[in-house]
C-alpha positions, 0 to 999 in steps of 0.5 A: 818574690821578684825581689830575689830573682836573677832579673833583679839582682842582676838589675842591682848589680848592673847599678852598682858595677856601673858607678863602681866602673865610673869611679873606677876609671875616673881616678884611674885618669887621675892618677895617670894625669890625664887629666885634673879632677874637677871637672868632671867632664873632662873624664865624663866619656871614659867613666862611663864607658868604663862604668858601663862596661863593668856594671854588664859585667856583673849584672851577669855575675849578680844574675848568677850566670857564671855560677856553675862555671865559678864551682867548675874553678873550684873543683865543684861538680855540677848537673848537668840539667838543673831541677827546677824548684818545685816550691817555686810558682810556676813564672819564677823560672821565668826571671832566672838562670834557667837551663831548659832550652824551652824556658830560654826560649820563651825568655828570648821571645817575650824578651824580643817583643819588649824590646820591639814594642819599645822600637815601635814606640820611638818609630811612632813618636817620629811618624807624628813628626812626619805627618805634616811638614814642618817642624810642628811634634818634636818642639814641644814642651814635653820633649824639652822637659824629658830630654833637651832641659836634662843636664846629659842631653846634647841636642838643641834642637828637635831635628836632632832630637827626630835623629836620635829616635830614628837612628835608635827605632832602626837598631833597637828593633834589629836588636828585637829580631835577633833576640826572636830569631834566638827564641824560634832556634833556641824552642824549636831545634831540639824538639825537632830533631828528638834531643833533650835540650841544646848541647850546651845549655849552660852557654845557652843561659849566657847567650840569653842574658847578656842580650839584658844588660845589652838592650839597657845600654842601647835604649841608655842612650836616649839618655846620654846625648843620644845619636845623630848616626843614622842606625848604622853608625857612620862615621865620621858622625860616629866619632863627633855624635853625643857619649850616648853612641858609646852606649849604642856600641856597647849595646849592640856588641853585647846583643853580637856576642850573644848572637855568635854563642847561640849559633855555637849552640844551635850548629853543635846541636843540629850536627850532633844531638839528632835523633836515630835515622834523622839524616839531614835531608829528614830534617824539619825544615825549619832546622835547616833554616836555623843552621843556616842563618847559624853559620852566617852568625858565627862567621859574620858578628864578629865584623859589626863588633869590630867595626864598632870597637874601632869607632870606640877606641878612635873616639877614646882612645885617638886611634884614626881608624876612619880619620882621613886626615891621619891616614885612616880612611872611612869607607874601610868601616862601611866595608866592615859594617855592610860584611856582617849588615847584609848577611845578617838581614837573611840571619833576619829572614831565614827562619822565617823564611823556615816557618812559612816551609815549615806550616805551608805542608800542614795547613794544605795537608800535601807533601812539601814540594822540592824538600830538599831545593828548600833546605840546599837553596837555605844555605845557598842564601847564606854563602851568596850573602856574603858576596853582596854587602857592597851594594848598600856603597854605590854611591858612598865613593866606594872603588868603581870598577867594584859596583858590577860584581856587585850588582851581578852577586846581588841580582844571585840571591834571588835565585835560590830565593826564588826557589823558596817560592817556587816551593811554596806555589807549587805546594799551595797548588790543589793543596786542601787549604786551611786558613787558621791563623797561622795559616792567614800570618804564612799568606800574608808573609809570603804576599809581602816578601815578594813585594820587598823582594820585586822592589829588591832588584832597583836598589842592587841595580847600579844605575837605578840605585844611584837614584833611589839610594836614601830615599824613602822607595829603600826604606819601603823596601827593608820593611817588607823584607823585614815585616814579610820575611820576620814579623808576620812569619814570627806572628804565625810561629806563636799561633802555631806553637802557642798550644806547645807552649802552653798547653792553651789555644790562642783565640782564632777570631780575634787572631784573624782580627790581628791578622785583618787588622795589621795586613792592610795597614802594613800595605798602606804603610809600606806602598805609602813610604816607596810611593814619597820616595819616587817622590823624592822624599829622602831618608832620616829628615826631620822636615820636607817641602814636596808638596801635599801630594806627598803630605798627605801621603805621609799622612796615611803611613803614620796612620797605618803605623798607628794601626799596625801598633793597636793590631799588635796590643790586640794579640797581647790581649788575646795571649794574657786572657788565653794565658790567664783563661783560654781553651785548653789543648791536648795532644797533636792539634795541627794533625802535624807529623813533626816531632814535637806535635807527638808529646803532649802540651805544654812539652813535657820537663825533660821533652822526649821520655825515651828517644825515638827512631825517624822512619820516614819523610817529615812532609808526606801529608796524605800518603798515610806512612809515619814519621817518626816512631815515638816506641822504637825498639833499642838501636845504636845513636844516628849517623 
């Protein structure tokens, strides 16, 4: 049956389309006299890029993503909602094009975890290399057989292989996080605001499925020469890198396209499909976080797409956008790249901070302290985030007088972020705290994100950044921010909403084992990274000679990374056995006021059989008043 699924058809279509695209570009170049027919090397890069583009389009066509739109162009009517085929097993929907936001949310989430695993394995490979001084791991015969000895692989040293693993790890993890953000936004926003689906279901399906060829192209770069640019893809390195960098650029481009279309859906759904009585300041706080995130995605993602597109054009067409010898400017790339990529940090963490704010009142049984301030702080972070990008460029040769204003704007981000911390502390104060697994991950998130917050100002202050830039201090700070702002909240969200998705509750004992293995291991890893950074360890290097102390710390960082990986395996085993024979739960598992917990588990096909009305405040735990009336009298649509 899998061979008839949209996923298999799409993969087959991508393979066929890639071959056709390569042949088409090859013949086109021969006809125009761009190069002789043979050898093929003269056509390799343009042909492979053309094949990759046509292959990605073919994936979408073969998978059936455009079917409804094709019918519309022929004048055929299509239903707004496609009912599932009752003759097919339940898993069938997850491998096919489906317009239900809940199915799409799960598709995003599972794909995110798969991509996260791939990025984690890459990290473990280069962490083994860093555990000891000298090149000790990446020069063995296994890697010679897999990569260096193949026709397509251009690297000649273990250091180059390290650079590829490290660079690909960074961007694969970012793609995974974007997919995870899509999972949370797609699954939760309609349920939380009383909608039965997203505003544009077909666009929603397109936004998910375009990620699949994008992720495959990103990973294929490893087998087409790799790239040694770091995850940022700075020219001139990206202009001179092997062909693998083109797959990297195209893969990120497609994932960014998904991000833009997904943002449109979240914004329109939030503004237009709220339940009657749900004003903006009565929305669940996670919806505010998703809304602010979508604003950043919609307005900034084009910049990374543009910067990568210009590098592709420079390589393929000889356009010298970033070539200083013909009037280009490599610093221009950094401005374009970071104008997206720093606000993108808030794309990664704002949904996670929304999860923290959403779960704290449930597990403290108290109203959320400063609800309106938290809601507006998400918009404040989104706004200020557009004015801080150049703090990544203090050491890049940027005009020196720009350093001070960007330093001040960077420090200003601490204000709306601090609002959240004060609110969380106020919510926790004298609350009746229940330490279930979701709450453990929430508390772990707060601690780790606080470490990321206090280690951030030295990077944003010019005097200290000149010393810390490109050291492992920055690596430690960034991992604190990502784990505290996304990874730990993601697991909190999974443990909390898993009953809503599946009707079964993840095992509490193994959930707590997962947390208590992961949390201390992460602290060892990130504090160790900052420690070696202060002792002169540069990032993005395969070898170092900094003495036995740094080597010992690097060894323990590597051990900690493997422990973190093992904790995620515990989670996966827990999820598998729960799905097979876990505890079935009904009703409001966590005694939450949120609308999604007022309907059965798992959520019905059409979320709400009849429209509810909002009659109270979302987080007034302990006050006794209802938030929603699930059986309202007929009333006009909300504001």
